C-alpha positions in Angstrom: 30.6 -18.3 12.0 33.0 -19.7 9.4 36.2 -21.6 10.2 38.8 -22.6 7.6 42.2 -24.2 8.4 43.3 -25.3 4.9 43.7 -21.8 3.2 47.1 -20.1 3.4 46.2 -18.7 6.9 43.7 -20.1 9.4 40.6 -17.9 9.1 37.7 -17.3 11.5 34.9 -15.1 10.3 31.6 -14.0 11.9 29.1 -12.3 9.6 26.0 -10.8 11.1 22.6 -9.7 9.8 23.8 -6.1 9.5 26.5 -7.2 7.0 29.2 -6.5 9.6 32.2 -8.8 9.3 34.4 -9.8 12.2 37.5 -11.8 11.3 40.7 -13.3 12.7 43.6 -14.6 10.6 46.1 -16.9 12.3 49.5 -17.5 10.8 52.8 -19.3 11.7 53.8 -22.6 13.2 51.3 -24.4 15.4 48.7 -21.7 14.5 45.9 -24.3 15.0 46.7 -24.1 18.8 45.3 -20.6 18.8 42.0 -21.4 17.1 39.9 -21.5 20.3 41.4 -18.2 21.4 40.6 -16.5 18.0 36.9 -17.8 18.3 36.6 -16.4 21.8 38.0 -13.1 20.7 35.6 -12.8 17.9 32.7 -13.6 20.2 33.8 -10.8 22.6 34.5 -8.3 19.9 31.1 -8.9 18.2 29.2 -9.1 21.5 27.6 -12.3 20.3 27.0 -15.5 22.3 27.0 -19.1 20.8 23.3 -19.1 21.2 23.1 -16.1 18.9 24.9 -17.6 16.0 22.5 -19.1 13.5 24.9 -20.9 11.2 28.3 -22.6 11.6 30.5 -23.4 8.6 33.8 -25.3 8.5 36.1 -26.3 5.6 36.8 -30.1 5.5 39.6 -29.9 3.0 41.4 -30.6 0.8 44.5 -30.0 2.9 46.3 -30.9 6.1 44.4 -33.5 8.1 46.0 -32.1 11.3 44.6 -28.7 10.7 41.1 -30.0 9.7 41.0 -32.2 12.7 41.9 -29.4 15.0 39.1 -27.3 13.6 36.6 -30.1 13.8 37.5 -30.9 17.4 37.3 -27.3 18.3 33.9 -26.8 16.8 32.6 -30.0 18.4 33.9 -28.8 21.7 32.3 -25.4 21.6 29.0 -27.0 20.4 29.1 -29.8 22.9 25.8 -28.6 24.5 24.2 -28.5 21.0 24.4 -32.2 19.9 21.6 -31.8 17.3 23.3 -28.8 15.7 23.9 -29.0 12.0 26.9 -27.3 10.3 27.7 -26.3 6.8 30.8 -27.9 5.2 32.7 -26.6 2.2 36.0 -27.1 0.3 38.7 -24.4 0.6 39.6 -24.9 -3.1 36.2 -23.5 -4.1 37.0 -20.4 -2.0 40.4 -19.9 -3.8 38.7 -20.3 -7.2 35.8 -17.9 -6.4 38.3 -15.4 -5.2 40.2 -15.5 -8.4 37.0 -15.5 -10.5 36.0 -12.2 -8.8 39.4 -10.5 -9.2 40.1 -11.7 -12.7 36.5 -11.8 -14.0 37.1 -10.7 -17.6 40.4 -12.6 -18.1 39.0 -15.9 -16.7 35.8 -15.8 -18.8 35.3 -19.1 -20.6 38.7 -20.4 -19.2 39.4 -23.4 -17.0 41.1 -23.0 -13.7 42.7 -25.4 -11.3 43.6 -25.3 -7.6 46.4 -27.7 -6.5 47.2 -28.5 -2.9 50.0 -30.6 -1.8 48.9 -34.2 -0.8 52.4 -35.8 -0.9 55.7 -35.0 -2.4 54.6 -36.6 -5.7 50.9 -35.9 -5.6 48.4 -33.1 -5.3 44.7 -32.6 -4.4 43.3 -31.1 -7.6 40.1 -29.2 -8.2 39.3 -28.0 -11.8 36.7 -25.4 -12.6 35.0 -23.8 -15.5 34.0 -20.4 -14.2 32.5 -20.9 -10.7 31.5 -24.5 -11.4 33.7 -27.3 -10.2 34.0 -29.9 -13.0 36.6 -32.2 -11.3 37.7 -33.1 -7.9 38.8 -32.6 -5.2 40.8 -35.7 -6.0 44.3 -36.8 -5.3 46.4 -37.1 -8.5 49.9 -38.3 -8.9 52.5 -36.2 -10.9 52.5 -38.5 -13.9 49.0 -37.4 -14.8 49.4 -33.6 -14.2 50.2 -32.6 -17.8 47.2 -34.4 -19.3 44.7 -33.5 -16.7 45.7 -29.8 -16.3 45.8 -29.2 -20.1 44.5 -25.6 -20.9 44.0 -24.9 -17.2 45.2 -21.7 -15.5 46.7 -22.6 -12.1 45.7 -20.6 -9.0 47.9 -19.5 -6.0 51.0 -20.6 -4.2 50.7 -24.3 -3.8 49.9 -24.6 -7.5 53.1 -22.7 -8.2 55.1 -25.3 -6.3 54.0 -28.1 -8.6 54.3 -25.9 -11.7 58.0 -25.4 -10.9 58.6 -28.9 -9.7 57.1 -30.5 -12.8 58.0 -27.8 -15.3 54.3 -27.3 -16.2 53.7 -24.9 -19.0 50.4 -23.6 -17.5 49.9 -19.9 -16.7 49.4 -19.1 -13.0 47.5 -16.4 -11.2 47.7 -15.2 -7.6 44.9 -13.8 -5.5 44.1 -12.9 -2.0 41.2 -14.6 -0.4 38.0 -12.6 -0.8 35.9 -12.4 2.4 32.6 -12.4 0.5 33.9 -15.5 -1.5 34.3 -17.3 1.7 30.9 -16.4 3.0 29.2 -17.4 -0.3 31.1 -20.8 -0.6 30.6 -21.6 3.0 26.8 -21.1 3.0 26.4 -22.8 -0.5 26.6 -26.4 0.4 24.8 -29.0 2.6 24.8 -29.5 6.3 25.8 -32.4 8.5 25.2 -33.1 12.2 28.0 -31.8 14.4 28.7 -35.3 15.7 29.0 -36.7 12.1 31.6 -34.0 11.0 34.7 -35.5 9.4 37.6 -34.5 7.1 37.6 -35.0 3.4 39.5 -38.3 2.8 41.0 -38.5 -0.6 43.9 -40.9 -0.1 44.6 -44.2 1.5 47.3 -44.6 4.1 50.7 -45.4 2.4 50.8 -48.8 4.2 47.5 -49.8 2.7 48.6 -48.8 -0.8 51.8 -50.8 -0.5 49.9 -53.8 0.7 47.5 -53.7 -2.2 50.4 -53.3 -4.7 52.1 -56.3 -3.2 48.9 -58.4 -3.7 48.9 -57.7 -7.4 
């Protein structure tokens, strides 16, 4: 079972050994509140119990801490009777890039791509790729460094377009739907952590801490 809360929509996917895919997409305000219901619906539809699921995967960012925490709390809740269970973690930006690489395979050959996700009004979480290999990030970057860092990169998807327009970036931009097989490949391609140790990807300090450190200089 794969759970992602930092893509455009909240996604829950169950992929079985017969290569059948059961999926739920949750959109709209407060969509995270419907995550437990979506998981339950997939279990009923697929006629699978929690005991019958071999692997659990969850995206830990980059993106909204609120959404990530909801997903982590939900997964820890449904696995409360499996304290030794280990789960795969992955980055949603890797899913966006792999989806684009599959859709625009010929065009993106030997080119760099970048996925930007809003961290603050003046900063983005940036991941840069050459093909399917991530060569930078995810890391929080302020706007002043965008032009230099993103030189020769093709930007991917809607949140990247926000920063392109806001900062008058000259980079080309491509849009792609999220590919189901890309989610599965990325989700199962990283390491595991114990369910009790699951935590969001932290890439920024609280603003109060940053201000305190600046005042000390």
